[in-house]
MDAnalysis code that builds the backbone (N, CA, C; Angstrom):
import MDAnalysis as mda
import numpy as np

u = mda.Universe.empty(543, n_residues=181, atom_resindex=np.repeat(np.arange(181), 3), trajectory=True)
u.add_TopologyAttr("name", ["N", "CA", "C"] * 181)
u.add_TopologyAttr("resid", np.arange(1, 182))
u.add_TopologyAttr("resname", ["THR", "LEU", "ALA", "ARG", "ARG", "THR", "TYR", "ASP", "PHE", "VAL", "ILE", "ILE", "ASP", "THR", "PHE", "PRO", "MET", "PHE", "ASP", "ARG", "VAL", "VAL", "VAL", "ALA", "ALA", "LEU", "ASP", "LEU", "SER", "ASP", "ARG", "ALA", "PHE", "VAL", "VAL", "VAL", "GLU", "ASN", "VAL", "VAL", "PRO", "THR", "LEU", "LEU", "GLY", "ALA", "VAL", "SER", "LEU", "LEU", "ASN", "VAL", "LEU", "GLU", "ARG", "ILE", "GLY", "PHE", "PRO", "SER", "ASP", "ARG", "GLN", "LYS", "LEU", "ILE", "VAL", "ASN", "ARG", "ASN", "GLN", "SER", "ILE", "ALA", "GLY", "ASN", "LEU", "SER", "LEU", "MET", "ASP", "ILE", "ALA", "GLY", "ARG", "LEU", "GLN", "ARG", "PRO", "ILE", "ASP", "TYR", "VAL", "PHE", "PRO", "PHE", "ASP", "LYS", "ARG", "VAL", "ILE", "ALA", "ALA", "ALA", "ASN", "LEU", "GLY", "GLN", "PRO", "VAL", "GLY", "LEU", "HIS", "SER", "MET", "ARG", "PHE", "SER", "GLY", "PHE", "SER", "LYS", "MET", "LEU", "GLN", "GLN", "LEU", "VAL", "SER", "ASP", "VAL", "GLU", "THR", "LEU", "SER", "THR", "GLY", "ALA", "ASN", "GLU", "THR", "ILE", "ALA", "SER", "SER", "VAL", "ALA", "GLY", "ARG", "MET", "ALA", "ALA", "THR", "PRO", "SER", "ALA", "LYS", "ARG", "SER", "THR", "ALA", "ASP", "SER", "PHE", "ARG", "ASN", "ASP", "SER", "ASP", "ASN", "TRP", "LEU", "ASP", "ASP", "ALA", "ASP", "SER", "LYS", "GLU", "HIS", "ALA"])
u.atoms.positions = np.array([
    [0.812, -1.204, 0.000],
    [0.000, 0.000, 0.000],
    [0.853, 1.264, 0.000],
    [2.042, 1.201, 0.596],
    [2.937, 2.358, 0.565],
    [3.334, 2.683, -0.869],
    [3.651, 1.671, -1.646],
    [4.039, 1.893, -3.042],
    [2.891, 2.524, -3.821],
    [1.665, 2.106, -3.569],
    [0.511, 2.670, -4.281],
    [0.328, 4.139, -3.960],
    [0.647, 4.536, -2.727],
    [0.518, 5.946, -2.357],
    [1.661, 6.780, -2.901],
    [2.796, 6.147, -3.174],
    [3.997, 6.864, -3.584],
    [4.134, 6.980, -5.098],
    [3.739, 5.950, -5.834],
    [3.980, 5.896, -7.277],
    [2.677, 5.804, -8.056],
    [2.715, 6.320, -9.283],
    [1.560, 6.191, -10.166],
    [1.339, 4.738, -10.569],
    [2.433, 4.032, -10.857],
    [2.350, 2.634, -11.266],
    [3.425, 1.836, -10.548],
    [3.057, 0.661, -10.071],
    [3.989, -0.254, -9.429],
    [3.937, -1.553, -10.220],
    [5.093, -2.030, -10.660],
    [5.143, -3.262, -11.453],
    [5.602, -4.405, -10.571],
    [4.827, -5.470, -10.578],
    [5.135, -6.666, -9.803],
    [5.304, -7.811, -10.787],
    [6.466, -8.430, -10.782],
    [6.722, -9.568, -11.665],
    [6.685, -10.820, -10.812],
    [5.665, -11.638, -11.014],
    [5.473, -12.813, -10.168],
    [6.095, -14.057, -10.777],
    [6.237, -15.071, -9.950],
    [6.721, -16.361, -10.427],
    [5.659, -16.994, -11.317],
    [6.056, -17.904, -12.195],
    [5.067, -18.533, -13.085],
    [4.257, -19.622, -12.387],
    [3.871, -19.365, -11.160],
    [2.985, -20.286, -10.447],
    [2.075, -19.464, -9.549],
    [0.971, -20.044, -9.202],
    [-0.035, -19.350, -8.423],
    [0.137, -19.720, -6.966],
    [0.566, -18.762, -6.134],
    [0.742, -19.032, -4.715],
    [0.093, -17.914, -3.909],
    [0.287, -17.936, -2.605],
    [-0.357, -16.946, -1.738],
    [0.110, -15.517, -2.015],
    [1.342, -15.352, -2.469],
    [1.842, -14.007, -2.794],
    [1.081, -13.441, -3.991],
    [0.901, -14.266, -5.017],
    [0.161, -13.826, -6.202],
    [-1.292, -13.538, -5.829],
    [-1.867, -14.373, -4.983],
    [-3.242, -14.156, -4.544],
    [-3.351, -12.826, -3.798],
    [-2.365, -12.515, -2.969],
    [-2.375, -11.236, -2.246],
    [-2.308, -10.066, -3.225],
    [-1.491, -10.189, -4.273],
    [-1.416, -9.134, -5.293],
    [-2.758, -8.999, -6.012],
    [-3.380, -10.120, -6.319],
    [-4.691, -10.075, -6.967],
    [-5.744, -9.452, -6.068],
    [-5.606, -9.658, -4.770],
    [-6.571, -9.110, -3.825],
    [-6.601, -7.586, -3.889],
    [-5.504, -6.982, -4.308],
    [-5.418, -5.525, -4.438],
    [-5.593, -5.081, -5.884],
    [-6.111, -5.954, -6.722],
    [-6.123, -5.708, -8.163],
    [-7.520, -5.641, -8.739],
    [-7.629, -4.909, -9.853],
    [-8.857, -4.996, -10.630],
    [-8.551, -5.290, -12.094],
    [-7.291, -5.510, -12.435],
    [-6.877, -5.914, -13.780],
    [-5.813, -6.987, -13.676],
    [-5.861, -7.938, -14.589],
    [-4.834, -8.973, -14.670],
    [-4.388, -9.101, -16.121],
    [-3.100, -9.009, -16.350],
    [-2.527, -9.194, -17.680],
    [-1.828, -10.552, -17.690],
    [-2.334, -11.459, -18.502],
    [-1.770, -12.799, -18.609],
    [-0.874, -12.813, -19.842],
    [0.397, -13.143, -19.634],
    [1.379, -13.098, -20.717],
    [1.789, -14.512, -21.090],
    [1.695, -14.823, -22.385],
    [2.094, -16.132, -22.901],
    [3.019, -15.933, -24.099],
    [3.715, -16.986, -24.453],
    [4.462, -17.011, -25.713],
    [3.759, -18.002, -26.624],
    [4.111, -18.011, -27.895],
    [3.404, -18.904, -28.812],
    [4.063, -20.280, -28.891],
    [4.277, -20.851, -27.703],
    [4.792, -22.215, -27.570],
    [3.888, -22.964, -26.589],
    [3.824, -24.269, -26.737],
    [2.881, -25.089, -25.974],
    [3.034, -24.959, -24.454],
    [4.247, -25.029, -23.874],
    [4.329, -24.970, -22.403],
    [3.718, -23.702, -21.799],
    [3.950, -22.543, -22.411],
    [3.379, -21.323, -21.838],
    [1.878, -21.255, -22.072],
    [1.412, -21.812, -23.175],
    [-0.028, -21.858, -23.421],
    [-0.721, -22.722, -22.373],
    [-0.140, -23.861, -22.057],
    [-0.720, -24.735, -21.034],
    [-0.729, -24.051, -19.668],
    [0.337, -23.300, -19.353],
    [0.369, -22.535, -18.108],
    [-0.724, -21.486, -18.072],
    [-0.958, -20.828, -19.201],
    [-2.005, -19.808, -19.274],
    [-3.385, -20.431, -19.119],
    [-3.599, -21.605, -19.714],
    [-4.876, -22.306, -19.560],
    [-5.137, -22.571, -18.078],
    [-4.129, -23.085, -17.380],
    [-4.273, -23.365, -15.944],
    [-4.551, -22.093, -15.163],
    [-3.807, -21.040, -15.463],
    [-3.986, -19.775, -14.763],
    [-5.385, -19.215, -14.979],
    [-5.851, -19.207, -16.216],
    [-7.181, -18.675, -16.496],
    [-8.263, -19.498, -15.802],
    [-8.061, -20.801, -15.684],
    [-9.008, -21.643, -14.938],
    [-9.036, -21.254, -13.464],
    [-7.868, -20.990, -12.882],
    [-7.804, -20.566, -11.477],
    [-8.464, -19.201, -11.313],
    [-8.191, -18.279, -12.227],
    [-8.822, -16.954, -12.152],
    [-10.342, -17.083, -12.184],
    [-10.834, -17.983, -13.014],
    [-12.280, -18.207, -13.078],
    [-12.799, -18.775, -11.754],
    [-12.080, -19.750, -11.194],
    [-12.508, -20.373, -9.929],
    [-12.549, -19.377, -8.780],
    [-11.629, -18.417, -8.760],
    [-11.608, -17.459, -7.649],
    [-12.487, -16.242, -7.922],
    [-13.137, -16.232, -9.077],
    [-14.082, -15.164, -9.369],
    [-13.467, -13.891, -9.909],
    [-12.286, -13.987, -10.502],
    [-11.670, -12.803, -11.102],
    [-12.316, -12.606, -12.470],
    [-13.087, -11.538, -12.666],
    [-13.894, -11.379, -13.877],
    [-13.062, -11.387, -15.166],
    [-13.565, -12.088, -16.169],
    [-12.832, -12.185, -17.438],
    [-12.733, -10.836, -18.140],
    [-13.671, -9.925, -17.891],
    [-13.581, -8.615, -18.535],
    [-12.463, -7.754, -17.933],
    [-11.883, -8.198, -16.843],
    [-10.745, -7.492, -16.240],
    [-9.417, -8.162, -16.574],
    [-9.467, -9.159, -17.436],
    [-8.259, -9.875, -17.838],
    [-7.866, -9.448, -19.250],
    [-6.588, -9.296, -19.469],
    [-6.050, -8.991, -20.798],
    [-5.041, -10.063, -21.145],
    [-5.043, -10.464, -22.396],
    [-4.146, -11.508, -22.871],
    [-3.055, -10.896, -23.742],
    [-1.804, -11.185, -23.394],
    [-0.642, -10.674, -24.123],
    [0.158, -11.856, -24.653],
    [0.467, -11.831, -25.954],
    [1.388, -12.806, -26.529],
    [2.722, -12.089, -26.684],
    [3.748, -12.617, -26.033],
    [5.081, -12.017, -26.047],
    [6.017, -12.854, -26.916],
    [6.985, -12.208, -27.526],
    [7.999, -12.866, -28.367],
    [7.376, -13.669, -29.499],
    [6.325, -13.131, -30.082],
    [5.634, -13.834, -31.150],
    [6.528, -13.977, -32.383],
    [6.619, -15.204, -32.895],
    [7.363, -15.490, -34.124],
    [6.550, -16.457, -34.966],
    [6.566, -16.249, -36.263],
    [5.915, -17.188, -37.176],
    [6.976, -18.104, -37.754],
    [7.315, -19.139, -36.991],
    [8.280, -20.126, -37.471],
    [7.682, -21.516, -37.287],
    [8.221, -22.458, -38.032],
    [7.704, -23.828, -37.973],
    [7.706, -24.336, -36.533],
    [6.595, -24.903, -36.134],
    [6.484, -25.476, -34.797],
    [5.846, -24.552, -33.783],
    [5.864, -23.245, -34.020],
    [5.225, -22.318, -33.088],
    [3.722, -22.298, -33.318],
    [2.991, -22.001, -32.275],
    [1.543, -21.882, -32.368],
    [1.173, -20.581, -33.065],
    [0.095, -20.614, -33.822],
    [-0.396, -19.389, -34.453],
    [-1.201, -18.598, -33.423],
    [-1.418, -17.331, -33.718],
    [-2.244, -16.507, -32.831],
    [-3.665, -17.061, -32.769],
    [-4.145, -17.603, -33.882],
    [-5.473, -18.200, -33.909],
    [-5.526, -19.442, -33.010],
    [-4.453, -20.244, -33.010],
    [-4.382, -21.412, -32.120],
    [-4.480, -20.977, -30.655],
    [-3.733, -19.940, -30.312],
    [-3.699, -19.464, -28.923],
    [-5.068, -18.932, -28.505],
    [-5.636, -18.049, -29.327],
    [-6.948, -17.478, -29.006],
    [-8.008, -18.570, -28.918],
    [-7.937, -19.546, -29.804],
    [-8.904, -20.638, -29.786],
    [-8.788, -21.487, -28.535],
    [-7.578, -21.835, -28.152],
    [-7.371, -22.676, -26.964],
    [-7.764, -21.942, -25.686],
    [-7.478, -20.637, -25.636],
    [-7.802, -19.854, -24.440],
    [-9.243, -19.335, -24.467],
    [-9.916, -19.509, -25.600],
    [-11.307, -19.088, -25.774],
    [-11.520, -17.615, -25.455],
    [-10.599, -16.803, -25.954],
    [-10.714, -15.354, -25.788],
    [-9.806, -14.678, -26.798],
    [-10.101, -13.427, -27.119],
    [-9.244, -12.716, -28.074],
    [-7.914, -12.320, -27.433],
    [-6.916, -12.165, -28.273],
    [-5.607, -11.690, -27.818],
    [-5.645, -10.167, -27.855],
    [-5.258, -9.541, -26.766],
    [-5.321, -8.086, -26.678],
    [-4.068, -7.399, -27.209],
    [-2.911, -8.006, -27.000],
    [-1.640, -7.406, -27.417],
    [-0.717, -8.497, -27.936],
    [-0.019, -8.201, -29.034],
    [0.959, -9.136, -29.594],
    [2.294, -8.406, -29.712],
    [3.269, -8.854, -28.921],
    [4.616, -8.296, -28.974],
    [5.481, -9.205, -29.839],
    [5.993, -8.697, -30.959],
    [6.817, -9.541, -31.824],
    [8.183, -9.823, -31.202],
    [8.767, -10.944, -31.599],
    [10.125, -11.266, -31.176],
    [11.060, -10.195, -31.725],
    [11.982, -9.735, -30.896],
    [13.001, -8.774, -31.325],
    [14.251, -9.049, -30.506],
    [15.311, -9.433, -31.177],
    [16.540, -9.801, -30.458],
    [17.114, -8.628, -29.672],
    [16.784, -7.399, -30.055],
    [17.272, -6.232, -29.307],
    [16.649, -6.159, -27.910],
    [15.446, -6.682, -27.765],
    [14.799, -6.724, -26.451],
    [15.559, -7.684, -25.543],
    [15.948, -8.829, -26.089],
    [16.723, -9.804, -25.314],
    [18.079, -9.215, -24.942],
    [18.725, -8.539, -25.892],
    [20.022, -7.909, -25.609],
    [19.876, -6.869, -24.498],
    [18.830, -6.066, -24.560],
    [18.604, -5.047, -23.526],
    [18.408, -5.699, -22.160],
    [17.625, -6.775, -22.119],
    [17.390, -7.474, -20.850],
    [18.686, -8.056, -20.307],
    [19.474, -8.680, -21.173],
    [20.732, -9.289, -20.734],
    [21.743, -8.255, -20.262],
    [21.674, -7.055, -20.818],
    [22.586, -5.982, -20.424],
    [22.026, -5.134, -19.288],
    [20.793, -5.403, -18.899],
    [20.171, -4.625, -17.832],
    [19.884, -3.198, -18.242],
    [19.589, -2.998, -19.511],
    [19.347, -1.655, -20.035],
    [17.891, -1.502, -20.466],
    [17.370, -0.289, -20.381],
    [16.018, -0.049, -20.894],
    [15.970, -0.318, -22.398],
    [14.858, -0.835, -22.859],
    [14.690, -1.140, -24.279],
    [14.923, 0.109, -25.123],
    [14.556, 1.264, -24.626],
    [14.705, 2.514, -25.367],
    [16.129, 2.863, -25.751],
    [17.115, 2.304, -25.063],
    [18.508, 2.582, -25.404],
    [18.972, 1.816, -26.635],
    [18.133, 0.950, -27.167],
    [18.522, 0.127, -28.309],
    [17.864, 0.595, -29.598],
    [17.659, 1.875, -29.747],
    [17.093, 2.518, -30.940],
    [16.004, 1.681, -31.606],
    [14.961, 1.424, -30.855],
    [13.853, 0.611, -31.349],
    [12.595, 1.459, -31.509],
    [12.737, 2.740, -31.637],
    [11.604, 3.651, -31.611],
    [10.453, 3.246, -32.530],
    [10.781, 2.742, -33.686],
    [9.738, 2.448, -34.665],
    [9.526, 0.950, -34.874],
    [10.068, 0.142, -33.993],
    [9.906, -1.309, -34.138],
    [8.496, -1.725, -33.731],
    [8.106, -2.915, -34.158],
    [6.798, -3.445, -33.776],
    [6.672, -3.606, -32.275],
    [7.774, -4.013, -31.632],
    [7.763, -4.176, -30.179],
    [7.486, -2.838, -29.496],
    [8.210, -1.800, -29.901],
    [8.039, -0.481, -29.271],
    [6.645, 0.077, -29.502],
    [6.119, -0.111, -30.698],
    [4.766, 0.377, -30.982],
    [3.738, -0.322, -30.091],
    [3.891, -1.635, -29.927],
    [2.952, -2.378, -29.081],
    [3.115, -1.968, -27.618],
    [4.349, -1.750, -27.179],
    [4.589, -1.309, -25.807],
    [3.949, 0.054, -25.566],
    [4.073, 0.952, -26.527],
    [3.444, 2.266, -26.401],
    [1.926, 2.131, -26.311],
    [1.356, 1.220, -27.091],
    [-0.087, 0.994, -27.050],
    [-0.520, 0.455, -25.687],
    [0.232, -0.509, -25.163],
    [-0.087, -1.084, -23.855],
    [-0.017, -0.013, -22.767],
    [1.038, 0.776, -22.767],
    [1.187, 1.838, -21.766],
    [0.038, 2.835, -21.883],
    [-0.305, 3.207, -23.099],
    [-1.409, 4.136, -23.312],
    [-2.723, 3.563, -22.778],
    [-2.971, 2.287, -23.053],
    [-4.199, 1.653, -22.577],
    [-4.232, 1.562, -21.054],
    [-3.103, 1.248, -20.430],
    [-3.049, 1.163, -18.971],
    [-3.299, 2.543, -18.365],
    [-2.712, 3.566, -18.959],
    [-2.951, 4.924, -18.462],
    [-4.421, 5.294, -18.597],
    [-5.058, 4.859, -19.683],
    [-6.473, 5.125, -19.893],
    [-7.324, 4.421, -18.846],
    [-6.899, 3.223, -18.434],
    [-7.629, 2.472, -17.412],
    [-7.570, 3.156, -16.055],
    [-6.554, 3.976, -15.859],
    [-6.370, 4.652, -14.582],
    [-7.547, 5.584, -14.318],
    [-8.051, 5.545, -13.112],
    [-9.162, 6.416, -12.741],
    [-8.668, 7.620, -11.953],
    [-7.369, 7.894, -12.054],
    [-6.794, 8.982, -11.307],
    [-6.131, 8.522, -10.030],
    [-6.463, 7.325, -9.581],
    [-5.835, 6.776, -8.376],
    [-4.528, 6.106, -8.765],
    [-3.667, 5.907, -7.783],
    [-2.433, 5.172, -8.056],
    [-2.790, 3.760, -8.479],
    [-1.966, 3.169, -9.349],
    [-2.256, 1.854, -9.894],
    [-1.103, 0.900, -9.667],
    [-1.430, -0.369, -9.597],
    [-0.440, -1.432, -9.473],
    [-0.568, -2.329, -10.683],
    [0.547, -2.641, -11.327],
    [0.523, -3.569, -12.451],
    [1.515, -4.666, -12.168],
    [1.057, -5.886, -12.218],
    [1.946, -7.033, -12.059],
    [2.004, -7.719, -13.403],
    [3.185, -8.002, -13.922],
    [3.251, -8.658, -15.217],
    [3.919, -10.001, -15.085],
    [3.700, -10.818, -16.087],
    [4.243, -12.148, -16.001],
    [4.340, -12.812, -17.351],
    [5.026, -13.925, -17.365],
    [5.146, -14.735, -18.563],
    [4.576, -16.099, -18.246],
    [3.715, -16.586, -19.124],
    [3.130, -17.923, -19.014],
    [2.552, -18.188, -17.646],
    [1.540, -17.476, -17.330],
    [0.914, -17.724, -16.049],
    [1.312, -16.716, -15.012],
    [2.155, -15.766, -15.373],
    [2.443, -14.689, -14.456],
    [1.489, -13.566, -14.808],
    [1.222, -12.642, -13.901],
    [0.118, -11.731, -14.026],
    [0.490, -10.268, -13.937],
    [-0.425, -9.436, -14.401],
    [-0.327, -8.009, -14.183],
    [-1.664, -7.527, -13.667],
    [-1.675, -6.557, -12.763],
    [-2.926, -6.173, -12.146],
    [-2.896, -4.742, -11.661],
    [-4.082, -4.123, -11.511],
    [-4.206, -2.789, -10.949],
    [-5.086, -2.851, -9.711],
    [-4.867, -1.974, -8.694],
    [-5.504, -2.147, -7.392],
    [-7.006, -1.894, -7.363],
    [-7.649, -2.604, -6.463],
    [-9.066, -2.418, -6.210],
    [-9.409, -3.083, -4.885],
    [-10.320, -2.511, -4.150],
    [-10.759, -3.135, -2.900],
    [-12.183, -3.651, -3.061],
    [-12.593, -3.927, -4.298],
    [-13.970, -4.311, -4.574],
    [-14.299, -5.727, -4.139],
    [-13.320, -6.574, -3.997],
    [-13.587, -7.947, -3.619],
    [-12.389, -8.473, -2.851],
    [-12.552, -9.575, -2.205],
    [-11.434, -10.197, -1.526],
    [-11.087, -11.489, -2.244],
    [-10.242, -11.387, -3.238],
    [-9.812, -12.554, -4.000],
    [-9.119, -13.551, -3.096],
    [-8.312, -13.052, -2.168],
    [-7.590, -13.953, -1.269],
    [-8.567, -14.792, -0.460],
    [-9.654, -14.170, 0.027],
    [-10.643, -14.928, 0.784],
    [-11.296, -15.995, -0.089],
    [-11.682, -15.619, -1.307],
    [-12.285, -16.591, -2.223],
    [-11.325, -17.723, -2.499],
    [-10.080, -17.361, -2.743],
    [-9.075, -18.367, -3.080],
    [-8.866, -19.315, -1.911],
    [-8.745, -18.766, -0.703],
    [-8.545, -19.617, 0.471],
    [-9.738, -20.550, 0.665],
    [-10.939, -20.011, 0.503],
    [-12.131, -20.834, 0.705],
    [-12.241, -21.947, -0.330],
    [-11.916, -21.650, -1.590],
    [-12.109, -22.612, -2.674],
    [-10.901, -23.483, -2.952],
    [-9.699, -23.010, -2.614],
    [-8.517, -23.662, -3.159],
    [-7.402, -23.939, -2.169],
    [-7.677, -23.938, -0.865],
    [-6.597, -24.210, 0.087],
    [-5.952, -25.564, -0.169],
    [-6.748, -26.551, -0.504],
    [-6.179, -27.872, -0.782],
    [-5.251, -27.827, -1.981],
    [-5.630, -27.065, -3.017],
    [-4.794, -26.941, -4.211],
    [-3.438, -26.344, -3.857],
    [-3.428, -25.282, -3.031],
    [-2.163, -24.657, -2.628],
    [-1.340, -25.599, -1.764],
    [-1.997, -26.281, -0.824],
    [-1.266, -27.210, 0.036],
    [-0.649, -28.334, -0.776],
    [-1.382, -28.836, -1.790],
    [-0.829, -29.868, -2.674],
    [0.390, -29.342, -3.413],
    [0.305, -28.102, -3.922],
    [1.436, -27.518, -4.651],
    [2.634, -27.336, -3.729],
    [2.385, -26.878, -2.483],
    [3.482, -26.695, -1.529],
    [4.152, -28.024, -1.202],
    [3.347, -29.078, -1.008],
    [3.936, -30.372, -0.654],
    [4.733, -30.953, -1.812],
    [4.328, -30.701, -3.058],
    [5.089, -31.176, -4.215],
    [6.428, -30.458, -4.314],
    [6.444, -29.155, -3.966],
    [7.694, -28.388, -4.008],
    [8.705, -28.932, -3.020],
    [8.228, -29.382, -1.861],
    [9.134, -29.825, -0.801],
    [9.403, -31.328, -0.845],
    [8.780, -32.014, -1.786],
    [8.967, -33.472, -1.891],
    [10.272, -33.822, -2.578],
])
């Protein structure tokens, strides 16, 4: 809550699994951005995540689907395959760009790699613009993720954590016991 009072936007990058920390972030959220790549493992993770979001009552109209590192190469899933399997439209498609990987590996902002007019930069500008539009003037929290990791903006309209605990404590306990096995 301190970060929400201090900053316009707070970015939370969660692990690619659903645990109590992610549930706590969702409890303060009214938007979730689900990020997948066009490969089977991340698609399967997104399917699982969207099923959990449905079980805990996180409204589908507050979810956005992002395909990251999209490439049209043999063996990759098409955007139509992804949208069909997830049974929802894709909101944002970020194309693969090796300069983004170089920037990440060097710990540098993407903007330092002269990508102003690239497809990636244009899509990033669109996403930022849309998130700013979603803002109601209050500070916002965005959590982003890859293949089952999430992005979200704050809201006190519901208690996702309570719903999750009531419906899914056994699921979390099973996941915890598998981690320690």
